[in-house]
N, C-alpha and C positions, 0 to 999 in steps of 0.2 A: 588497488578497486580498477576495474575496469571495465566497460561490456562493449557490444557484440554485435554485430547483426548477422545472423545466422540462416541457416531456406524456412528453419523449423518457426523464429522468432528472435526470440535473444537471450541475450546470452552474457549475465549479469556475476566475475569472478569480483568476490568480496577478499577481510583481510579474513582472520579468524579473534578480529577485537569484536566487546558490543558492540551492537550499531543503533539503530535512529530510524523503525523507522514511517516517515510521516501519510500517510493511504487513505485518498480520498471513498471515498460514503459509493454516492451519489452512481449508475452509467463504468463504475470499476469494481467494486467489489460484490451491488446488486445494479438492478436496476430502473435506471433511471427517471427522477422525480416517481419512481413505482410504485415509493409510501402514500401519494398523492389520491394516485386509482388502485389501492391495495393491490402491489400484482409485485409485490417483490420480490422479486425470486435471484433466488444464487447462482452471477455467473460461473462461465465455464469454468474448470483452473483453479478457480483461489483454496479451493476448503485446499486441492492441493499442496500448492500454491505457498500456503500458511504455515503446513505441514515439515516445509520444507526452511521455512525463516525459527533459523537456533531459537532455542527455548533463554540467554543468556539477552539477547536483546528483545528491546523497550519498544514500543505499537502502541503510538496516538493518533487513532483519525479524525480524520478532515472532512465536516459538510456544510454547506450553503443552512443546508437546515433550519428550520427553526430553532429556539433553546426548545422551543413551546410541545415539541418530536422527542424529545434526548431518550428519555421513561422507555419507547417506541422503539429510539433508534438502540439503545441500549439490551433489550429482549431480544429481537429480531438478530444480535450480532449470537446472544448467548441460543439463543433458537440453533442456529446454522450453527454452535460454538467454536465462534474467533473467539480465541486469547485478542484481549484487548488492552492494556492498560488508563490509556484514556481519551475521554469522546469531547470533539471544538468541536458546538455547533456556531452558527448565523452568524456564520462566514460568505467573509465576499465573493460574487459572483467569478470577479478575473482573475489576473494569476495572480496565481502564490510563487515567491519570489524566495531564494533557501540562498544565502552570503554566508561562507561559512569557512576558515583560513585549513591553508594543508597544512601537511606535516609536517615536519625538518624532516624526514623521514624521505619528502616527496611524495605520500601516499592525499592520492586528494582527496577528503571530507564532506565534499558534497555531489550527491550523483542524483537527472532528473529524467523522467521521462516519461510519455503521455502516451499512453496508447489512447484507440480508437475504445471511443463509449462503448460496453454494455457491452464490447468484444471478451474480457474477460480475462485472464490474466494465465491463461491456460500455455500461453505463448514464451513467460519468460522462465528460465535458465538462472538459478538460484547453483552457483560453486560459490565453494569456502578453502578458501588458501590456501594451508597451514605453510605455505612460501614464504607468505608478501608479510 
């Protein structure tokens, strides 16, 4: 795994192993708090980024939305044809911390990207490096 900033955004190079994606919903893939005001728009580059995620990968979506919005959220994901394995709702609004071990080979198994709210994913380039 490696990340680098390029003039056009972030380049994310991953191993060919299966990956687990933990992706926030509001402000990352759809307009922040759009579900409250009825203006949930898919953000720029989300569809293209989703299509670059290998089919063998697992996608878990995270949200601070109340669990009462779960059906609405799942219907929205289906409408936009965004595949996912699980939606976890009712999470705290503060930092999300991922702690994982490194493989003996040296492969770093935890990655965190912080992107600007409502900017979308069009500046993230995903590369699978079969030599890793």
